[in-house]
C-alpha positions as semicolon CSV with decimal commas, in nm:
position;residue;x (nm);y (nm);z (nm)
1;M;0,806;1,518;-1,241
2;P;0,481;1,331;-1,321
3;T;0,249;1,272;-1,027
4;A;0,090;0,949;-0,909
5;V;-0,130;1,101;-0,637
6;S;-0,245;1,459;-0,594
7;C;-0,457;1,552;-0,290
8;L;-0,575;1,911;-0,247
9;G;-0,763;2,038;0,058
10;V;-0,886;1,691;0,154
11;T;-1,119;1,683;0,456
12;K;-1,288;1,393;0,633
13;R;-1,520;1,398;0,935
14;F;-1,652;1,097;1,125
15;G;-1,972;1,122;1,326
16;A;-2,201;1,421;1,372
17;G;-2,279;1,692;1,625
18;P;-2,066;1,733;1,939
19;A;-1,917;1,384;1,897
20;A;-1,786;1,454;1,543
21;V;-1,416;1,398;1,480
22;D;-1,229;1,581;1,205
23;A;-0,982;1,316;1,090
24;L;-0,847;1,523;0,799
25;R;-0,843;1,903;0,804
26;G;-0,740;2,016;0,457
27;V;-0,460;1,781;0,350
28;D;-0,239;1,872;0,054
29;L;-0,016;1,586;-0,061
30;T;0,162;1,498;-0,384
31;V;0,318;1,158;-0,451
32;Y;0,547;1,150;-0,755
33;R;0,584;0,859;-0,995
34;G;0,880;0,641;-0,909
35;E;0,912;0,740;-0,543
36;V;0,861;0,582;-0,201
37;L;0,675;0,820;0,028
38;M;0,630;0,742;0,397
39;L;0,350;0,896;0,604
40;V;0,445;0,927;0,969
41;G;0,289;1,081;1,277
42;P;0,121;0,996;1,609
43;S;-0,171;0,752;1,638
44;G;-0,501;0,911;1,544
45;C;-0,347;1,188;1,332
46;G;-0,527;1,078;1,014
47;K;-0,262;0,868;0,834
48;T;-0,476;0,559;0,773
49;T;-0,779;0,773;0,682
50;L;-0,571;0,952;0,419
51;L;-0,438;0,620;0,289
52;S;-0,797;0,489;0,262
53;I;-0,901;0,795;0,059
54;I;-0,599;0,760;-0,171
55;S;-0,696;0,393;-0,217
56;G;-1,058;0,477;-0,299
57;L;-1,183;0,280;0,004
58;L;-1,318;0,598;0,166
59;S;-1,464;0,910;0,008
60;A;-1,339;1,253;0,113
61;D;-1,594;1,505;0,244
62;G;-1,414;1,795;0,080
63;G;-1,122;1,865;-0,151
64;T;-1,000;1,641;-0,433
65;C;-0,769;1,342;-0,463
66;T;-0,664;1,228;-0,809
67;I;-0,478;0,903;-0,883
68;F;-0,281;0,911;-1,208
69;D;-0,487;1,217;-1,311
70;Q;-0,817;1,036;-1,250
71;D;-1,065;1,163;-0,988
72;W;-1,189;0,832;-0,850
73;A;-1,467;1,001;-0,652
74;A;-1,634;1,092;-0,984
75;L;-1,645;0,730;-1,103
76;P;-1,940;0,487;-1,070
77;P;-1,871;0,226;-0,796
78;V;-1,819;-0,064;-1,038
79;E;-1,572;0,133;-1,251
80;K;-1,387;0,248;-0,939
81;T;-1,356;-0,113;-0,817
82;V;-1,219;-0,232;-1,151
83;L;-0,969;0,056;-1,169
84;R;-0,859;0,000;-0,809
85;G;-0,806;-0,371;-0,878
86;R;-0,589;-0,292;-1,178
87;T;-0,398;0,009;-1,045
88;L;-0,341;-0,057;-0,675
89;G;-0,161;-0,315;-0,463
90;F;-0,231;-0,331;-0,089
91;V;-0,002;-0,449;0,191
92;F;-0,190;-0,462;0,522
93;Q;-0,064;-0,465;0,879
94;S;-0,225;-0,802;0,954
95;F;-0,149;-0,993;0,633
96;H;-0,515;-1,098;0,558
97;L;-0,412;-1,430;0,404
98;I;-0,684;-1,691;0,340
99;P;-0,602;-1,979;0,582
100;S;-0,724;-2,260;0,354
101;L;-0,514;-2,149;0,055
102;S;-0,144;-2,215;0,000
103;A;0,110;-1,935;-0,030
104;V;0,104;-1,948;-0,411
105;E;-0,279;-1,956;-0,420
106;N;-0,297;-1,652;-0,188
107;A;-0,041;-1,464;-0,398
108;A;-0,228;-1,541;-0,722
109;I;-0,567;-1,403;-0,606
110;P;-0,546;-1,065;-0,789
111;L;-0,459;-1,240;-1,117
112;I;-0,747;-1,487;-1,084
113;I;-0,987;-1,201;-1,003
114;G;-0,848;-1,031;-1,317
115;R;-0,954;-1,338;-1,520
116;M;-0,605;-1,479;-1,588
117;Q;-0,603;-1,857;-1,639
118;R;-0,529;-2,033;-1,310
119;S;-0,223;-2,220;-1,439
120;E;-0,070;-1,894;-1,567
121;A;-0,166;-1,708;-1,247
122;F;0,002;-1,970;-1,027
123;K;0,313;-1,970;-1,248
124;T;0,342;-1,589;-1,223
125;A;0,283;-1,594;-0,846
126;R;0,542;-1,870;-0,798
127;I;0,808;-1,666;-0,982
128;L;0,743;-1,368;-0,754
129;L;0,752;-1,584;-0,440
130;E;1,093;-1,712;-0,556
131;Q;1,211;-1,350;-0,592
132;L;1,099;-1,296;-0,233
133;G;1,292;-1,601;-0,114
134;L;0,980;-1,813;-0,063
135;G;0,992;-2,048;-0,361
136;H;1,041;-2,347;-0,129
137;R;0,730;-2,249;0,074
138;A;0,495;-2,190;-0,220
139;N;0,269;-2,484;-0,133
140;A;0,264;-2,418;0,243
141;L;-0,049;-2,301;0,427
142;P;-0,032;-1,966;0,611
143;A;-0,052;-2,131;0,957
144;T;0,280;-2,307;0,890
145;L;0,462;-1,985;0,790
146;S;0,648;-1,744;1,017
147;G;0,532;-1,381;1,048
148;G;0,800;-1,266;0,805
149;E;0,706;-1,537;0,555
150;Q;0,335;-1,447;0,580
151;Q;0,418;-1,081;0,519
152;R;0,622;-1,175;0,211
153;V;0,325;-1,374;0,075
154;A;0,108;-1,066;0,138
155;I;0,363;-0,854;-0,050
156;A;0,363;-1,101;-0,339
157;R;-0,017;-1,076;-0,354
158;A;0,009;-0,694;-0,360
159;L;0,268;-0,690;-0,642
160;V;0,170;-0,987;-0,859
161;H;-0,051;-0,788;-1,098
162;R;0,218;-0,517;-1,139
163;P;0,014;-0,228;-0,997
164;S;0,123;0,131;-1,059
165;L;0,067;0,233;-0,695
166;I;0,138;0,022;-0,388
167;V;-0,009;0,132;-0,054
168;C;0,113;-0,021;0,272
169;D;-0,036;0,021;0,620
170;E;0,225;-0,056;0,888
171;P;0,391;-0,332;0,679
172;T;0,662;-0,407;0,938
173;S;0,477;-0,359;1,269
174;A;0,434;-0,735;1,329
175;L;0,796;-0,814;1,239
176;D;1,124;-0,809;1,430
177;H;1,391;-0,559;1,329
178;E;1,593;-0,786;1,099
179;T;1,287;-0,930;0,923
180;G;1,137;-0,581;0,889
181;N;1,453;-0,458;0,719
182;Q;1,458;-0,760;0,486
183;V;1,093;-0,701;0,391
184;M;1,150;-0,330;0,322
185;A;1,463;-0,396;0,117
186;M;1,271;-0,651;-0,093
187;L;0,974;-0,416;-0,132
188;R;1,194;-0,130;-0,243
189;E;1,396;-0,344;-0,485
190;I;1,097;-0,518;-0,646
191;V;0,865;-0,216;-0,653
192;M;1,109;0,048;-0,764
193;G;1,352;-0,160;-0,972
194;Q;1,548;0,010;-1,247
195;H;1,374;0,294;-1,436
196;S;1,047;0,212;-1,253
197;T;0,761;0,463;-1,261
198;R;0,569;0,280;-0,990
199;S;0,506;0,456;-0,661
200;M;0,466;0,341;-0,303
201;V;0,294;0,509;-0,008
202;I;0,368;0,361;0,335
203;V;0,200;0,450;0,664
204;T;0,438;0,360;0,945
205;H;0,527;0,415;1,311
206;D;0,849;0,218;1,259
207;A;1,137;0,468;1,263
208;R;1,376;0,185;1,173
209;I;1,248;0,170;0,813
210;L;1,250;0,544;0,734
211;T;1,584;0,504;0,553
212;Y;1,394;0,324;0,273
213;A;1,193;0,640;0,192
214;D;1,264;0,893;-0,081
215;R;1,043;1,141;0,102
216;I;0,877;1,156;0,444
217;A;0,550;1,343;0,503
218;R;0,477;1,411;0,869
219;M;0,117;1,437;0,984
220;D;-0,037;1,574;1,300
221;D;-0,396;1,654;1,390
222;G;-0,531;1,583;1,040
223;R;-0,278;1,787;0,848
224;I;0,056;1,742;0,670
225;I;0,294;1,952;0,878
226;E;0,626;1,874;0,706
227;N;0,765;1,726;0,384
228;Q;1,121;1,600;0,408
229;D;1,333;1,467;0,122
230;H;1,526;1,164;0,238
231;G;1,723;1,101;-0,080
232;H;1,819;0,766;-0,233
């Protein structure tokens, strides 16, 4: 099966001397195209650090991490930024919506950054918001939206440019159980779709959403300690 992400022997240390912390201690991880992989484990075990390295936001100290067969660490910063903008979609724990922009304007940001005409960008974003059940809230400001609605706008922003890899950091932690399940069902349906080769990596503490995974990788103390097929 073709791979989306391949990490081999990835290490990351923060700080120096006696205060140094080894966040990653030789991580091996493969994410296949067309699968939803969830990274689980206790706080401080290295999940978010690994996600940041996969996303190209952090550089590993050792080992390699290739995304769609490309070693991002070898790229010049500008090229890496362009590739990340085209290839990746991010869903953050705390939404990160721009308060002065409407839902549709927030969702269209990646397309506008990618130089799409504004009218076309807003049209594309509006269609996706409708898919997420938010068509009637497209012109609303974030402050007037519920937590679940804000998260769906954030998901629309992550998916609007049709990235090949979606990375999510605790996407349901701010949501109640029912809303969290709705969000995960929508994410899985829109991201994976029929015959999709897109992939999704989700860091989560939320055991309630593990049923949406194809595979679960368990981390502890900077290492992957178990890979478990979940089956879908």
